[in-house]
N, C-alpha and C positions, 0 to 999 in steps of 0.2 A: 573715542570711535564716534563717527558722524552717526545723528539720529537717522533712524529706517526714514523720518520726515524730508530731512535735508536729502539723503542717497535717493527716496522717489524722487526729488525736484529732479534733479541730474537724469535719472533713467526719463522722467516724464518729456524732457528736453529732446533727449534721443528718438523717443518714440513719437514725440510730437514730428519731427523732422521726417522721420522714415514715412509718418502719414503723408504731410505734406507733399515729400517727392512724388510719391505715389499719385496723389490727387492730380499733381500738376501732370504726368504722364497720360494718365486715364488707361484703359483697360489695354489699347492696342500696344503701346510705347511700354507700357510696365511689362507685358511679354516678350519683348523682345532684346536679344541679346545683341552686343556690340560685336562688329565682325572682326573678333580678337581671339586666338586659340584661348580655350579656357574662360572666356565669358561668361557671366552670367546674369540673367534679367532681372531688373529691377525687383520683380516679384517672387523669383528664387531667393536674392539676396535677403528680401524680409522675413518669407517663410523659414530660410535658416537661422534668422533673428530669433524665429520663434522657438525653433529647437533649441537654440544656445538659452533662452528664456528656461524652459523647460527643462532642460539638460542641469544647468547649473544654480538655477532657482529651485525649481521641482525636487530635482533628484539629489545632486551635490548637498544644496543647504537644508534644503525640507525632508530628503529623506523620502520622499515619493516614488512608488513604484513608477517607470514611465517607459513606453514603449515611444522608440527615436529611430527613426530611418534618413539618416544623415544624407546619404547618394539621392533620396527621393526629393529631399529640400531642395536640390539644385535643377532636378527637373520639373518640378513644381509650377503649373500656370494656372490663370482663373482671373477672375474679376476683382478688381480694387476694392470694392465696397465689402465685400465678401472679408477680404486678407485684412483689412482696416479693423473689421467685427471681431477678428482673430486677435487681433494685437489687441484690443480693449480688454478682452478675457484674459489675455495671457498678463498684461497689467493687474487685473485683479487677481489673478491668482498668485503674482508676484507677492500682493500685498498680505495675501492669508501667507504663503510661506513665509514673509519676514516675522509674523508672529510668533514661529520656533526659534527665530535666532538668537544662539548665543555666539556673539562676534568670535570668541577666543577659542571657543572646542572646534574638535577636528568636524570635518566636513562630516555629514550625518551618511550621503550616500557612498559605497566605494570605490574610491576614484584609481587610475592607473599609477603603476610608480612612477611614472615618467610625470603626472600630474602633481602627487603628493611631494616629490624631490623638488617641486619649485613652491615659492611663496602662494599662487594662486590655489594650490589645491591641499595647504595646511591647515587653515583655519576658515570658518563660516564666515567670518569679516573680508578674509582675501578672495572667497569664492564669489563675494559679491563684487569685490573691485572688478573681479574677471569678468563677470556678468556686464558690467557697466563697458568694461574697456572693448568687449567685443560689439555692443552695441553702438556705442562709439565709432568705433573702427568702422564698422559696415555704414552705418550713417553717411562718413565719408565715401565711401564707396560708392555708395549708392548715388552722392549727391553729385559727384563727378560724372558718373555713367546718365545720370539724368539731364545733365547740361548737354553731355555730347549728343543723347538721342535727341532733344529739343533741338538744337542745332540742326542735327542734320535731315530732321524732319522740315523744316522752311524749305 
């Protein structure tokens, strides 16, 4: 299995990319949705990433009790600096959650049957892969959204 240091290197690259995109956009564009049905603002996408980290790292991996309003993640708006601060706190929490890692053991939080029937919900190691998968996927979404918003603002 990959070391936690190596895993965090990949996570840090994704988080750094989220931060860079938000900072390039600034407060106004970070809270703007593309004119496409179902589109989310960059701020909402990153807020959702925080929810992903809390659920998959905090609940599924570490077994911490959490409260998550997934729908509210997609309605979120605010200042970039505050969101970047929350990302940094989430990264610190993930480091603490990794202290409990037993990669081959089942997830600590009770997951839906749909999740446990897939590799992503079977072991703590797979939970971590899924957490990174989600961050990488949403980073790509954010980068495309950033590019479109910056081009349209010119």
